[in-house]
C-alpha positions as protocol buffer text, in pm:
chain_id: "A"
residue {
  index: 1
  type: MET
  ca { x: -2075 y: 878 z: 1770 }
}
residue {
  index: 2
  type: ASN
  ca { x: -1755 y: 1022 z: 1754 }
}
residue {
  index: 3
  type: MET
  ca { x: -1561 y: 932 z: 1455 }
}
residue {
  index: 4
  type: LYS
  ca { x: -1209 y: 813 z: 1381 }
}
residue {
  index: 5
  type: ARG
  ca { x: -1079 y: 969 z: 1105 }
}
residue {
  index: 6
  type: ILE
  ca { x: -812 y: 735 z: 829 }
}
residue {
  index: 7
  type: LEU
  ca { x: -586 y: 949 z: 635 }
}
residue {
  index: 8
  type: VAL
  ca { x: -522 y: 726 z: 322 }
}
residue {
  index: 9
  type: VAL
  ca { x: -213 y: 928 z: 119 }
}
residue {
  index: 10
  type: ASN
  ca { x: -198 y: 797 z: -259 }
}
residue {
  index: 11
  type: PRO
  ca { x: 194 y: 857 z: -272 }
}
residue {
  index: 12
  type: ILE
  ca { x: 163 y: 1063 z: -648 }
}
residue {
  index: 13
  type: CYS
  ca { x: 108 y: 1364 z: -804 }
}
residue {
  index: 14
  type: SER
  ca { x: -199 y: 1268 z: -992 }
}
residue {
  index: 15
  type: THR
  ca { x: -502 y: 1307 z: -856 }
}
residue {
  index: 16
  type: GLU
  ca { x: -665 y: 1016 z: -1106 }
}
residue {
  index: 17
  type: PHE
  ca { x: -758 y: 759 z: -822 }
}
residue {
  index: 18
  type: ASP
  ca { x: -880 y: 955 z: -540 }
}
residue {
  index: 19
  type: GLU
  ca { x: -1182 y: 935 z: -615 }
}
residue {
  index: 20
  type: LYS
  ca { x: -1224 y: 530 z: -698 }
}
residue {
  index: 21
  type: ASP
  ca { x: -1026 y: 504 z: -370 }
}
residue {
  index: 22
  type: ARG
  ca { x: -1252 y: 754 z: -165 }
}
residue {
  index: 23
  type: SER
  ca { x: -1542 y: 538 z: -256 }
}
residue {
  index: 24
  type: ILE
  ca { x: -1412 y: 198 z: -248 }
}
residue {
  index: 25
  type: LEU
  ca { x: -1254 y: 276 z: 104 }
}
residue {
  index: 26
  type: SER
  ca { x: -1494 y: 462 z: 249 }
}
residue {
  index: 27
  type: LYS
  ca { x: -1783 y: 172 z: 157 }
}
residue {
  index: 28
  type: ALA
  ca { x: -1528 y: -59 z: 313 }
}
residue {
  index: 29
  type: ALA
  ca { x: -1462 y: 146 z: 627 }
}
residue {
  index: 30
  type: PRO
  ca { x: -1660 y: 41 z: 942 }
}
residue {
  index: 31
  type: PRO
  ca { x: -1906 y: 219 z: 1096 }
}
residue {
  index: 32
  type: GLY
  ca { x: -1734 y: 515 z: 1335 }
}
residue {
  index: 33
  type: PHE
  ca { x: -1449 y: 542 z: 1073 }
}
residue {
  index: 34
  type: GLU
  ca { x: -1477 y: 789 z: 798 }
}
residue {
  index: 35
  type: VAL
  ca { x: -1158 y: 807 z: 537 }
}
residue {
  index: 36
  type: TYR
  ca { x: -1019 y: 1110 z: 425 }
}
residue {
  index: 37
  type: VAL
  ca { x: -828 y: 1038 z: 43 }
}
residue {
  index: 38
  type: VAL
  ca { x: -551 y: 1259 z: -59 }
}
residue {
  index: 39
  type: SER
  ca { x: -230 y: 1253 z: -312 }
}
residue {
  index: 40
  type: LEU
  ca { x: 86 y: 1486 z: -333 }
}
residue {
  index: 41
  type: GLU
  ca { x: 118 y: 1822 z: -430 }
}
residue {
  index: 42
  type: TYR
  ca { x: 510 y: 1684 z: -551 }
}
residue {
  index: 43
  type: GLY
  ca { x: 635 y: 1402 z: -672 }
}
residue {
  index: 44
  type: PRO
  ca { x: 585 y: 1108 z: -914 }
}
residue {
  index: 45
  type: GLN
  ca { x: 312 y: 1020 z: -1145 }
}
residue {
  index: 46
  type: THR
  ca { x: 281 y: 667 z: -1046 }
}
residue {
  index: 47
  type: ILE
  ca { x: 563 y: 458 z: -861 }
}
residue {
  index: 48
  type: GLU
  ca { x: 692 y: 188 z: -1039 }
}
residue {
  index: 49
  type: SER
  ca { x: 1069 y: 165 z: -937 }
}
residue {
  index: 50
  type: TYR
  ca { x: 1275 y: 271 z: -607 }
}
residue {
  index: 51
  type: TYR
  ca { x: 1321 y: 618 z: -778 }
}
residue {
  index: 52
  type: ASP
  ca { x: 954 y: 687 z: -773 }
}
residue {
  index: 53
  type: ASP
  ca { x: 944 y: 540 z: -380 }
}
residue {
  index: 54
  type: MET
  ca { x: 1284 y: 770 z: -300 }
}
residue {
  index: 55
  type: LEU
  ca { x: 1124 y: 1089 z: -498 }
}
residue {
  index: 56
  type: ALA
  ca { x: 781 y: 1048 z: -341 }
}
residue {
  index: 57
  type: SER
  ca { x: 893 y: 970 z: 43 }
}
residue {
  index: 58
  type: PRO
  ca { x: 938 y: 1340 z: 188 }
}
residue {
  index: 59
  type: PHE
  ca { x: 638 y: 1428 z: 13 }
}
residue {
  index: 60
  type: VAL
  ca { x: 419 y: 1074 z: 223 }
}
residue {
  index: 61
  type: VAL
  ca { x: 585 y: 1198 z: 547 }
}
residue {
  index: 62
  type: LYS
  ca { x: 477 y: 1545 z: 509 }
}
residue {
  index: 63
  type: SER
  ca { x: 62 y: 1483 z: 399 }
}
residue {
  index: 64
  type: ILE
  ca { x: 104 y: 1218 z: 732 }
}
residue {
  index: 65
  type: LEU
  ca { x: 224 y: 1496 z: 962 }
}
residue {
  index: 66
  type: GLU
  ca { x: -30 y: 1740 z: 841 }
}
residue {
  index: 67
  type: GLY
  ca { x: -312 y: 1495 z: 876 }
}
residue {
  index: 68
  type: GLU
  ca { x: -207 y: 1415 z: 1213 }
}
residue {
  index: 69
  type: LYS
  ca { x: -192 y: 1804 z: 1310 }
}
residue {
  index: 70
  type: LYS
  ca { x: -577 y: 1822 z: 1146 }
}
residue {
  index: 71
  type: GLY
  ca { x: -669 y: 1572 z: 1372 }
}
residue {
  index: 72
  type: CYS
  ca { x: -658 y: 1229 z: 1179 }
}
residue {
  index: 73
  type: ASN
  ca { x: -622 y: 904 z: 1401 }
}
residue {
  index: 74
  type: ALA
  ca { x: -448 y: 708 z: 1169 }
}
residue {
  index: 75
  type: ALA
  ca { x: -281 y: 701 z: 828 }
}
residue {
  index: 76
  type: MET
  ca { x: -215 y: 441 z: 554 }
}
residue {
  index: 77
  type: ILE
  ca { x: 16 y: 469 z: 265 }
}
residue {
  index: 78
  type: ASN
  ca { x: -185 y: 381 z: -13 }
}
residue {
  index: 79
  type: CYS
  ca { x: 96 y: 226 z: -266 }
}
residue {
  index: 80
  type: PHE
  ca { x: 223 y: -148 z: -241 }
}
residue {
  index: 81
  type: MET
  ca { x: 610 y: -5 z: -243 }
}
residue {
  index: 82
  type: ASP
  ca { x: 490 y: 204 z: 92 }
}
residue {
  index: 83
  type: PRO
  ca { x: 723 y: 486 z: 39 }
}
residue {
  index: 84
  type: GLY
  ca { x: 843 y: 647 z: 361 }
}
residue {
  index: 85
  type: LEU
  ca { x: 639 y: 433 z: 583 }
}
residue {
  index: 86
  type: LYS
  ca { x: 939 y: 381 z: 847 }
}
residue {
  index: 87
  type: ALA
  ca { x: 1024 y: 761 z: 831 }
}
residue {
  index: 88
  type: ALA
  ca { x: 618 y: 860 z: 879 }
}
residue {
  index: 89
  type: ARG
  ca { x: 636 y: 606 z: 1159 }
}
residue {
  index: 90
  type: GLU
  ca { x: 993 y: 757 z: 1301 }
}
residue {
  index: 91
  type: VAL
  ca { x: 777 y: 1109 z: 1334 }
}
residue {
  index: 92
  type: ALA
  ca { x: 403 y: 1041 z: 1354 }
}
residue {
  index: 93
  type: SER
  ca { x: 229 y: 968 z: 1678 }
}
residue {
  index: 94
  type: ILE
  ca { x: -17 y: 817 z: 1495 }
}
residue {
  index: 95
  type: PRO
  ca { x: -44 y: 515 z: 1342 }
}
residue {
  index: 96
  type: VAL
  ca { x: 101 y: 430 z: 1041 }
}
residue {
  index: 97
  type: VAL
  ca { x: 69 y: 117 z: 761 }
}
residue {
  index: 98
  type: GLY
  ca { x: 152 y: 60 z: 425 }
}
residue {
  index: 99
  type: ALA
  ca { x: -2 y: -149 z: 175 }
}
residue {
  index: 100
  type: GLY
  ca { x: 207 y: -365 z: 46 }
}
residue {
  index: 101
  type: GLU
  ca { x: 307 y: -506 z: 416 }
}
residue {
  index: 102
  type: SER
  ca { x: -17 y: -539 z: 544 }
}
residue {
  index: 103
  type: ALA
  ca { x: -120 y: -711 z: 218 }
}
residue {
  index: 104
  type: VAL
  ca { x: 155 y: -967 z: 260 }
}
residue {
  index: 105
  type: MET
  ca { x: 63 y: -994 z: 609 }
}
residue {
  index: 106
  type: THR
  ca { x: -270 y: -1096 z: 502 }
}
residue {
  index: 107
  type: ALA
  ca { x: -143 y: -1338 z: 291 }
}
residue {
  index: 108
  type: ILE
  ca { x: 21 y: -1536 z: 530 }
}
residue {
  index: 109
  type: LEU
  ca { x: -266 y: -1598 z: 723 }
}
residue {
  index: 110
  type: ILE
  ca { x: -503 y: -1796 z: 514 }
}
residue {
  index: 111
  type: GLY
  ca { x: -249 y: -1984 z: 309 }
}
residue {
  index: 112
  type: ASP
  ca { x: 93 y: -2090 z: 372 }
}
residue {
  index: 113
  type: SER
  ca { x: 231 y: -1970 z: 30 }
}
residue {
  index: 114
  type: PHE
  ca { x: 136 y: -1664 z: -141 }
}
residue {
  index: 115
  type: GLY
  ca { x: 243 y: -1494 z: -506 }
}
residue {
  index: 116
  type: ILE
  ca { x: 274 y: -1131 z: -621 }
}
residue {
  index: 117
  type: VAL
  ca { x: 88 y: -1049 z: -946 }
}
residue {
  index: 118
  type: ASP
  ca { x: 276 y: -686 z: -1031 }
}
residue {
  index: 119
  type: VAL
  ca { x: 224 y: -426 z: -1268 }
}
residue {
  index: 120
  type: GLY
  ca { x: 463 y: -159 z: -1425 }
}
residue {
  index: 121
  type: PRO
  ca { x: 629 y: -95 z: -1716 }
}
residue {
  index: 122
  type: GLU
  ca { x: 803 y: -384 z: -1777 }
}
residue {
  index: 123
  type: PRO
  ca { x: 649 y: -777 z: -1752 }
}
residue {
  index: 124
  type: ILE
  ca { x: 871 y: -951 z: -1512 }
}
residue {
  index: 125
  type: SER
  ca { x: 887 y: -1318 z: -1342 }
}
residue {
  index: 126
  type: LYS
  ca { x: 1119 y: -1354 z: -1078 }
}
residue {
  index: 127
  type: ASN
  ca { x: 1091 y: -1629 z: -796 }
}
residue {
  index: 128
  type: THR
  ca { x: 1385 y: -1445 z: -601 }
}
residue {
  index: 129
  type: PRO
  ca { x: 1217 y: -1243 z: -275 }
}
residue {
  index: 130
  type: PRO
  ca { x: 1229 y: -922 z: -307 }
}
residue {
  index: 131
  type: PRO
  ca { x: 1404 y: -725 z: -32 }
}
residue {
  index: 132
  type: PHE
  ca { x: 1106 y: -634 z: 212 }
}
residue {
  index: 133
  type: ILE
  ca { x: 988 y: -1001 z: 106 }
}
residue {
  index: 134
  type: ARG
  ca { x: 1300 y: -1084 z: 268 }
}
residue {
  index: 135
  type: GLU
  ca { x: 1298 y: -794 z: 536 }
}
residue {
  index: 136
  type: LEU
  ca { x: 994 y: -926 z: 683 }
}
residue {
  index: 137
  type: GLY
  ca { x: 1145 y: -1292 z: 701 }
}
residue {
  index: 138
  type: LEU
  ca { x: 882 y: -1458 z: 481 }
}
residue {
  index: 139
  type: ALA
  ca { x: 1129 y: -1587 z: 203 }
}
residue {
  index: 140
  type: SER
  ca { x: 1051 y: -1934 z: 265 }
}
residue {
  index: 141
  type: ARG
  ca { x: 701 y: -1846 z: 180 }
}
residue {
  index: 142
  type: PHE
  ca { x: 692 y: -1646 z: -116 }
}
residue {
  index: 143
  type: ALA
  ca { x: 584 y: -1815 z: -417 }
}
residue {
  index: 144
  type: GLY
  ca { x: 726 y: -1559 z: -681 }
}
residue {
  index: 145
  type: ILE
  ca { x: 583 y: -1252 z: -869 }
}
residue {
  index: 146
  type: LYS
  ca { x: 464 y: -1222 z: -1184 }
}
residue {
  index: 147
  type: GLY
  ca { x: 453 y: -880 z: -1389 }
}
residue {
  index: 148
  type: THR
  ca { x: 145 y: -795 z: -1617 }
}
residue {
  index: 149
  type: GLY
  ca { x: 330 y: -524 z: -1809 }
}
residue {
  index: 150
  type: ILE
  ca { x: 35 y: -288 z: -1777 }
}
residue {
  index: 151
  type: PRO
  ca { x: 168 y: 96 z: -1694 }
}
residue {
  index: 152
  type: VAL
  ca { x: -34 y: 211 z: -1358 }
}
residue {
  index: 153
  type: HIS
  ca { x: -177 y: 491 z: -1524 }
}
residue {
  index: 154
  type: ALA
  ca { x: -318 y: 204 z: -1762 }
}
residue {
  index: 155
  type: LEU
  ca { x: -503 y: 59 z: -1487 }
}
residue {
  index: 156
  type: LEU
  ca { x: -834 y: 296 z: -1513 }
}
residue {
  index: 157
  type: HIS
  ca { x: -864 y: 168 z: -1853 }
}
residue {
  index: 158
  type: ASP
  ca { x: -996 y: -101 z: -2047 }
}
residue {
  index: 159
  type: LYS
  ca { x: -1082 y: -361 z: -1745 }
}
residue {
  index: 160
  type: GLY
  ca { x: -1131 y: -648 z: -1937 }
}
residue {
  index: 161
  type: LYS
  ca { x: -779 y: -652 z: -2067 }
}
residue {
  index: 162
  type: VAL
  ca { x: -628 y: -560 z: -1673 }
}
residue {
  index: 163
  type: MET
  ca { x: -846 y: -857 z: -1540 }
}
residue {
  index: 164
  type: SER
  ca { x: -755 y: -1121 z: -1831 }
}
residue {
  index: 165
  type: SER
  ca { x: -349 y: -1003 z: -1758 }
}
residue {
  index: 166
  type: LEU
  ca { x: -402 y: -1015 z: -1377 }
}
residue {
  index: 167
  type: LYS
  ca { x: -565 y: -1411 z: -1448 }
}
residue {
  index: 168
  type: GLU
  ca { x: -272 y: -1519 z: -1683 }
}
residue {
  index: 169
  type: ALA
  ca { x: 11 y: -1435 z: -1421 }
}
residue {
  index: 170
  type: ALA
  ca { x: -200 y: -1530 z: -1119 }
}
residue {
  index: 171
  type: ASN
  ca { x: -252 y: -1884 z: -1269 }
}
residue {
  index: 172
  type: SER
  ca { x: 142 y: -1934 z: -1356 }
}
residue {
  index: 173
  type: LEU
  ca { x: 182 y: -1825 z: -992 }
}
residue {
  index: 174
  type: LEU
  ca { x: -15 y: -2112 z: -868 }
}
residue {
  index: 175
  type: ARG
  ca { x: 167 y: -2369 z: -1109 }
}
residue {
  index: 176
  type: ASN
  ca { x: 435 y: -2203 z: -917 }
}
residue {
  index: 177
  type: GLY
  ca { x: 302 y: -2324 z: -575 }
}
residue {
  index: 178
  type: ALA
  ca { x: 117 y: -2003 z: -459 }
}
residue {
  index: 179
  type: ASP
  ca { x: -167 y: -2069 z: -236 }
}
residue {
  index: 180
  type: VAL
  ca { x: -266 y: -1724 z: -222 }
}
residue {
  index: 181
  type: ILE
  ca { x: -263 y: -1413 z: -478 }
}
residue {
  index: 182
  type: VAL
  ca { x: -124 y: -1064 z: -344 }
}
residue {
  index: 183
  type: LEU
  ca { x: -227 y: -763 z: -582 }
}
residue {
  index: 184
  type: GLY
  ca { x: 103 y: -597 z: -594 }
}
residue {
  index: 185
  type: CYS
  ca { x: -69 y: -247 z: -656 }
}
residue {
  index: 186
  type: THR
  ca { x: -347 y: -67 z: -498 }
}
residue {
  index: 187
  type: GLY
  ca { x: -449 y: 70 z: -844 }
}
residue {
  index: 188
  type: LEU
  ca { x: -632 y: -259 z: -858 }
}
residue {
  index: 189
  type: ILE
  ca { x: -845 y: -144 z: -562 }
}
residue {
  index: 190
  type: GLY
  ca { x: -1191 y: -333 z: -637 }
}
residue {
  index: 191
  type: MET
  ca { x: -1083 y: -629 z: -834 }
}
residue {
  index: 192
  type: ALA
  ca { x: -993 y: -886 z: -560 }
}
residue {
  index: 193
  type: LYS
  ca { x: -1270 y: -1025 z: -553 }
}
residue {
  index: 194
  type: GLU
  ca { x: -1385 y: -1092 z: -911 }
}
residue {
  index: 195
  type: LEU
  ca { x: -1005 y: -1227 z: -1007 }
}
residue {
  index: 196
  type: SER
  ca { x: -1058 y: -1469 z: -699 }
}
residue {
  index: 197
  type: GLU
  ca { x: -1347 y: -1662 z: -803 }
}
residue {
  index: 198
  type: GLU
  ca { x: -1197 y: -1663 z: -1132 }
}
residue {
  index: 199
  type: ILE
  ca { x: -908 y: -1832 z: -997 }
}
residue {
  index: 200
  type: GLY
  ca { x: -1026 y: -2033 z: -679 }
}
residue {
  index: 201
  type: VAL
  ca { x: -785 y: -1924 z: -431 }
}
residue {
  index: 202
  type: PRO
  ca { x: -817 y: -1608 z: -179 }
}
residue {
  index: 203
  type: VAL
  ca { x: -659 y: -1287 z: -381 }
}
residue {
  index: 204
  type: VAL
  ca { x: -568 y: -1007 z: -151 }
}
residue {
  index: 205
  type: ASP
  ca { x: -680 y: -602 z: -231 }
}
residue {
  index: 206
  type: PRO
  ca { x: -374 y: -437 z: -63 }
}
residue {
  index: 207
  type: ALA
  ca { x: -525 y: -105 z: -6 }
}
residue {
  index: 208
  type: ILE
  ca { x: -808 y: -271 z: 170 }
}
residue {
  index: 209
  type: SER
  ca { x: -591 y: -479 z: 371 }
}
residue {
  index: 210
  type: ALA
  ca { x: -432 y: -160 z: 473 }
}
residue {
  index: 211
  type: LEU
  ca { x: -734 y: -13 z: 580 }
}
residue {
  index: 212
  type: ASN
  ca { x: -856 y: -294 z: 782 }
}
residue {
  index: 213
  type: MET
  ca { x: -501 y: -317 z: 961 }
}
residue {
  index: 214
  type: VAL
  ca { x: -528 y: 29 z: 1062 }
}
residue {
  index: 215
  type: VAL
  ca { x: -868 y: 20 z: 1160 }
}
residue {
  index: 216
  type: ALA
  ca { x: -773 y: -229 z: 1371 }
}
residue {
  index: 217
  type: LEU
  ca { x: -479 y: -71 z: 1527 }
}
residue {
  index: 218
  type: VAL
  ca { x: -700 y: 235 z: 1576 }
}
residue {
  index: 219
  type: ASN
  ca { x: -979 y: 21 z: 1804 }
}
residue {
  index: 220
  type: MET
  ca { x: -681 y: -169 z: 2011 }
}
residue {
  index: 221
  type: ASP
  ca { x: -519 y: 155 z: 2085 }
}
residue {
  index: 222
  type: LEU
  ca { x: -209 y: 59 z: 1931 }
}
residue {
  index: 223
  type: ARG
  ca { x: 75 y: 263 z: 1722 }
}
residue {
  index: 224
  type: GLN
  ca { x: 446 y: 181 z: 1628 }
}
residue {
  index: 225
  type: SER
  ca { x: 695 y: 130 z: 1902 }
}
residue {
  index: 226
  type: ARG
  ca { x: 913 y: 386 z: 1980 }
}
residue {
  index: 227
  type: ARG
  ca { x: 1214 y: 129 z: 2033 }
}
residue {
  index: 228
  type: SER
  ca { x: 1184 y: 43 z: 1629 }
}
residue {
  index: 229
  type: TYR
  ca { x: 1093 y: 364 z: 1539 }
}
residue {
  index: 230
  type: MET
  ca { x: 1328 y: 578 z: 1754 }
}
residue {
  index: 231
  type: THR
  ca { x: 1232 y: 1003 z: 1701 }
}
residue {
  index: 232
  type: PRO
  ca { x: 1471 y: 1067 z: 1495 }
}
residue {
  index: 233
  type: PRO
  ca { x: 1764 y: 1334 z: 1651 }
}
residue {
  index: 234
  type: PRO
  ca { x: 1759 y: 1701 z: 1649 }
}
residue {
  index: 235
  type: LYS
  ca { x: 1999 y: 1855 z: 1372 }
}
residue {
  index: 236
  type: ILE
  ca { x: 2047 y: 2061 z: 1104 }
}
residue {
  index: 237
  type: ARG
  ca { x: 1828 y: 1951 z: 788 }
}
residue {
  index: 238
  type: LYS
  ca { x: 1815 y: 2178 z: 520 }
}
residue {
  index: 239
  type: LEU
  ca { x: 1473 y: 2148 z: 259 }
}
residue {
  index: 240
  type: PRO
  ca { x: 1268 y: 2311 z: 32 }
}
residue {
  index: 241
  type: GLU
  ca { x: 1065 y: 2620 z: 131 }
}
residue {
  index: 242
  type: GLY
  ca { x: 733 y: 2488 z: 194 }
}
residue {
  index: 243
  type: LEU
  ca { x: 845 y: 2103 z: 266 }
}
residue {
  index: 244
  type: ASP
  ca { x: 798 y: 2123 z: 646 }
}
residue {
  index: 245
  type: LEU
  ca { x: 917 y: 1825 z: 833 }
}
residue {
  index: 246
  type: LYS
  ca { x: 998 y: 1949 z: 1190 }
}
residue {
  index: 247
  type: ILE
  ca { x: 954 y: 1677 z: 1470 }
}
């Protein structure tokens, strides 16, 4: 069998999530696909802000270009904020998907409205759609975001506390009209099924959603349109030594 290789980029400088992601995503991948997980040499420890997103983005693009050179058939950016997604699509020839975009697009297939359970250093509660939801044209189907206040680096510890916080936040979103819950962090991988059983509605795991989206694109031999993601024009781009983003 000619195996197809999916590159999974964890856009953080920590490797603490790599083993868990590799195990769960490898089991979730269909026959004929193998998962290759990498994290970044440089960048933030976790992504919990637009600042972290910006710092990670060039190294995400670098990882995807390197993966393409090594024969990967597609790539997924394993973070709900999708750092570097559009830039990677412009320079990569293989299909590239982001976990956040994939999760939200999955949610609207199975419900009229969706809410996002977020993590991070501060508990948040907002009914205003974030920019990427508005950009996708889904503001009318957005029921809100509810944060747990659990930092990303703490998600691997005390699963009981994490699940309890997720359940509380999700139930708040259900009372606000959500039909589907989207987990707002790929660090919550593997928790969607249990949460769904607890609250009685579908819960979308962004990492699993992105994996299945990118597998579907490979199977259909589809990739990003150059009319949307045009190859950047040649020009001088001064980069640090070792950061090769040549196209």
